[in-house]
TORKOL-4160 file (C-alpha; in steps of 0.2 Angstrom, whole numbers, padded with zeros to 4 digits, m for minus):
96
<pt num="1" X="m0043" Y="m0064" Z="m0015"/>
<pt num="2" X="m0062" Y="m0063" Z="m0017"/>
<pt num="3" X="m0070" Y="m0067" Z="m0033"/>
<pt num="4" X="m0084" Y="m0058" Z="m0042"/>
<pt num="5" X="m0099" Y="m0069" Z="m0041"/>
<pt num="6" X="m0105" Y="m0065" Z="m0059"/>
<pt num="7" X="m0088" Y="m0066" Z="m0068"/>
<pt num="8" X="m0077" Y="m0076" Z="m0057"/>
<pt num="9" X="m0064" Y="m0063" Z="m0059"/>
<pt num="10" X="m0052" Y="m0060" Z="m0044"/>
<pt num="11" X="m0056" Y="m0044" Z="m0034"/>
<pt num="12" X="m0041" Y="m0036" Z="m0026"/>
<pt num="13" X="m0041" Y="m0023" Z="m0012"/>
<pt num="14" X="m0036" Y="m0005" Z="m0017"/>
<pt num="15" X="m0019" Y="0000" Z="m0013"/>
<pt num="16" X="m0013" Y="0018" Z="m0011"/>
<pt num="17" X="0005" Y="0022" Z="m0007"/>
<pt num="18" X="0013" Y="0039" Z="m0003"/>
<pt num="19" X="0030" Y="0038" Z="m0010"/>
<pt num="20" X="0045" Y="0047" Z="m0018"/>
<pt num="21" X="0055" Y="0042" Z="m0033"/>
<pt num="22" X="0071" Y="0038" Z="m0024"/>
<pt num="23" X="0065" Y="0029" Z="m0008"/>
<pt num="24" X="0072" Y="0011" Z="m0007"/>
<pt num="25" X="0058" Y="0006" Z="0006"/>
<pt num="26" X="0045" Y="0012" Z="m0007"/>
<pt num="27" X="0053" Y="0000" Z="m0020"/>
<pt num="28" X="0053" Y="m0014" Z="m0007"/>
<pt num="29" X="0035" Y="m0011" Z="m0002"/>
<pt num="30" X="0030" Y="m0012" Z="m0021"/>
<pt num="31" X="0040" Y="m0028" Z="m0024"/>
<pt num="32" X="0032" Y="m0036" Z="m0008"/>
<pt num="33" X="0015" Y="m0031" Z="m0014"/>
<pt num="34" X="0018" Y="m0037" Z="m0032"/>
<pt num="35" X="0024" Y="m0054" Z="m0025"/>
<pt num="36" X="0007" Y="m0055" Z="m0016"/>
<pt num="37" X="m0002" Y="m0053" Z="m0033"/>
<pt num="38" X="m0005" Y="m0034" Z="m0032"/>
<pt num="39" X="m0006" Y="m0028" Z="m0050"/>
<pt num="40" X="m0011" Y="m0010" Z="m0047"/>
<pt num="41" X="m0004" Y="0003" Z="m0034"/>
<pt num="42" X="m0010" Y="0020" Z="m0034"/>
<pt num="43" X="0006" Y="0030" Z="m0030"/>
<pt num="44" X="0005" Y="0048" Z="m0023"/>
<pt num="45" X="0022" Y="0056" Z="m0026"/>
<pt num="46" X="0025" Y="0068" Z="m0012"/>
<pt num="47" X="0042" Y="0073" Z="m0020"/>
<pt num="48" X="0032" Y="0080" Z="m0035"/>
<pt num="49" X="0018" Y="0088" Z="m0026"/>
<pt num="50" X="0025" Y="0093" Z="m0009"/>
<pt num="51" X="0007" Y="0099" Z="m0003"/>
<pt num="52" X="0002" Y="0081" Z="m0003"/>
<pt num="53" X="0015" Y="0077" Z="0011"/>
<pt num="54" X="0005" Y="0088" Z="0022"/>
<pt num="55" X="m0011" Y="0078" Z="0018"/>
<pt num="56" X="m0001" Y="0062" Z="0022"/>
<pt num="57" X="0006" Y="0068" Z="0039"/>
<pt num="58" X="m0012" Y="0073" Z="0043"/>
<pt num="59" X="m0019" Y="0056" Z="0039"/>
<pt num="60" X="m0005" Y="0045" Z="0046"/>
<pt num="61" X="0004" Y="0056" Z="0059"/>
<pt num="62" X="0020" Y="0050" Z="0051"/>
<pt num="63" X="0032" Y="0060" Z="0040"/>
<pt num="64" X="0042" Y="0046" Z="0031"/>
<pt num="65" X="0038" Y="0036" Z="0016"/>
<pt num="66" X="0031" Y="0024" Z="0011"/>
<pt num="67" X="0014" Y="0026" Z="0019"/>
<pt num="68" X="0003" Y="0012" Z="0013"/>
<pt num="69" X="m0016" Y="0011" Z="0013"/>
<pt num="70" X="m0026" Y="m0005" Z="0009"/>
<pt num="71" X="m0044" Y="m0001" Z="0006"/>
<pt num="72" X="m0043" Y="0015" Z="0016"/>
<pt num="73" X="m0035" Y="0006" Z="0031"/>
<pt num="74" X="m0018" Y="0013" Z="0035"/>
<pt num="75" X="m0005" Y="m0001" Z="0036"/>
<pt num="76" X="0010" Y="0010" Z="0039"/>
<pt num="77" X="0027" Y="0010" Z="0031"/>
<pt num="78" X="0037" Y="m0004" Z="0023"/>
<pt num="79" X="0043" Y="m0012" Z="0040"/>
<pt num="80" X="0024" Y="m0012" Z="0046"/>
<pt num="81" X="0019" Y="m0020" Z="0029"/>
<pt num="82" X="0033" Y="m0034" Z="0031"/>
<pt num="83" X="0028" Y="m0037" Z="0049"/>
<pt num="84" X="0010" Y="m0039" Z="0044"/>
<pt num="85" X="0015" Y="m0051" Z="0030"/>
<pt num="86" X="0026" Y="m0061" Z="0042"/>
<pt num="87" X="0011" Y="m0062" Z="0054"/>
<pt num="88" X="0000" Y="m0069" Z="0040"/>
<pt num="89" X="m0011" Y="m0054" Z="0040"/>
<pt num="90" X="m0007" Y="m0046" Z="0023"/>
<pt num="91" X="m0015" Y="m0059" Z="0012"/>
<pt num="92" X="m0032" Y="m0058" Z="0021"/>
<pt num="93" X="m0032" Y="m0038" Z="0019"/>
<pt num="94" X="m0027" Y="m0040" Z="0000"/>
<pt num="95" X="m0042" Y="m0052" Z="m0003"/>
<pt num="96" X="m0055" Y="m0040" Z="0005"/>
């Protein structure tokens, strides 16, 4: 995580996750991110607003949830997020 040069406060990347209420992979993605220190995830619930699924598919080319963005960068779904973490690439993205 980067620090604010004036306050010393930790700066965390912005996380946006397209999800549904009953998706187990969404829950696992959130748990993984929280283990990495993420405190805020902007959740876009496509089960509550189906028109947002269309926007998600247009942005990602994928129909499944979760679809995760870190600072506007599309990471993919849970499996992609977990693979990124295993490869050591998740923490640098979160710290940006």
